[in-house]
N, C-alpha and C positions, 0 to 999 in steps of 0.2 A: 550785382554784387551787394547793393544795400537792401533789395527785397529779402533776401535771405538773413541778413543781419537783423532787419526790422522784425522778423518773425521770431528770431532766437532772442531778441531783447523782450518780446511780448511774453514768451514763455518763462525765460529766467529771471527778468526783472532786472533792476539797476542794484548795484553792490551800494549800500548806504554810505559806507565809509568814503568810497570813490566820488559819490556824489557830494557829500558834504565837503570835501577836500577841494573838488571842482568849483562850487560855489564860492568857497573862500578865495580861491584862486582869480575867478572872475572879479570878484569884490576888490582884490589888490590891484588888477589890471585897471578896472574902471576907476578906482580912486587917483591912480597916476594919470588920469586925463584921458586915456584911450576911449574909443567908441564902443558900442556894444558888440559890434562885428568883430572887432580886435579881440575882444574878451572871448567871443565865441571861437575864433580862430586859435586863441591862446589853448583853450581846453581842448580843441580837436587836436591840436599839434602835441600835446604832452599825453602822459600815460594816466589817465583817469578811468580806465577799463571800458566798461560799456558805454559810459558817458562820452568819452572821447569819440567813439565810434558814431554814437547817435549824433555828435555835433559835427562830425565829418559829413554824415548824411544830410544834415541840415545845409551845411555849406554847398554840397553838390546840389541839391534842389534849388538853392538861391542861383548858383551859377548856371543852372538850367531855365531860369526866368522866373522863379516863384518869388513871392515877396517873403521877406524874412519872418514877418509876423505871422504868416500862414504857415510857412514851414515849421515855425516853433509850435504853433497850435497843433498841427498834424503830428509833430514829435510828441507832445503831451499825450494824445490820444493812443500813440503806438507804445509809449512806455508807461506800464501800469504801475506807477509809483507816486504816492501822495505828495512827497517832497519834490519830485521831479516836476510834478504837475504844478505846484505852487511857484516854483523857480520859474518855469516856462510863461505862466500867466503873469509874473511880475515883469518878465522880459517884454512879453506881447503888449502889455498895459504902457510900459514906458515908451515903446516903439509908436504905439498908437496915439498917445497922448503928449508925447515929447517931454516926459516927466523923467527926472533921474533914477535910474534903477539901483544905484549904489547904496544908499540907504536901506532899500527894501531887500536886497540880496544879503547885506550885513545883518539885518534883523533876522532874517530866515536862518542863516549860519548860526548865529548867537543863540536863537531859540532852540534849534536842534542841538546844539552842543549841550545847553543847559538841561534839555530832556534827557540826554545821554548820561550826564553826571547824575541827574536825580535817579534814574535807573539803576546806575552802578551803586549809588549811595544806598538806595532800597535794599538792593541785593547783599550788600555788605551787612546792613542791619539784620537782614533776615537769618544771614548766615553766621551770625554771632554764636559761639559756642559749638559750631559744628566742627571746627579744628581741633578743638580739645577733646571732643567726643571721640573723634577718629583717632587721637593719639592714645586715648584711654583704652579704647576698644582694639586698636592695632597693635599695641605695645604692651601695655601694663597688664590687661586682662590674660593675654597669652602667657606673659612673663608669670604672672600668679598661677596660672593654671599649670604651668611646667613646675613650678616650685611646689604645688600641692601634690603633683603626681610624683614627683622626685622623693618627697618626704614620706608619701604613703608608701612608695616601693621600698625605701629604706628601713621603715617601720615594719613592713611584711616581712622582709629578710632578716630582721633582727630576731634574736632568741629570747626576746623578753617574753615572759608570760601575759596573755592578754592583749597582745599587741594587734592592731587592726590589720585586716587583709589589705592588699594593694588595691588601687582604684582600677576598676574594669577599663579595659582599652577602649571599648565603645564608647563610654562616656566622655573619655577625652577627645576622641576623633568627633563626636557630636559636638563637642564644646568649641573646637576647632572650625568645624563646618558652620555652626551658627554665627560665630563671630565673623567668618568670611562672608556669610550671606548679609548679615547686618552692614558690614563695611561697604559691600557692593551696593546696597540700597542707599547708603549715605553718598556715595560716588555718583549713582545715577540721578538722585535727587537734586545735587548741587549743579550737575551737568544740566540738568532740564531747567532749573531755575535761574541759571546764569543769563545776565543779559547778552543779547547779541550786538556788543557794541564794538 
């Protein structure tokens, strides 16, 4: 059962949000005075996605006779994720040296949270003005283009001498096509630059 799961984790990786919430959950359990084994069982018994499945695998390896520190080291090798490896190393270090892991896990969670906030703030700074540009191109320019076409058609139909002719249909279609392309480019640009938080 767990061999297929390990391969799947290696291919897909771990969801960063699930991992961050699992670390925070372990921190809460450890701060309440529970052991590291209890914290691992807590994560395994709750829904933290692939992290819970990997922790179930660790528990199964320990029940089969492996030491917890070795099972965590093997897990860190299976799951190719920098944050997961850092968490596993902190747990192994605490098991080997009998040092507390609570502060280390809290620091890892806080640092990761701050990194995500900084990425999101950088994205907001980068995307300033894009919303206004989107509204201008998506609403105002087509409205102005429609008014220009409407007035040029009225002027062309009038009986006034020297009235200009109506706007050619292909220029109107070309204008809407160009606006649509620019709007699509803005959407794709924002989607690509959006932080994966």
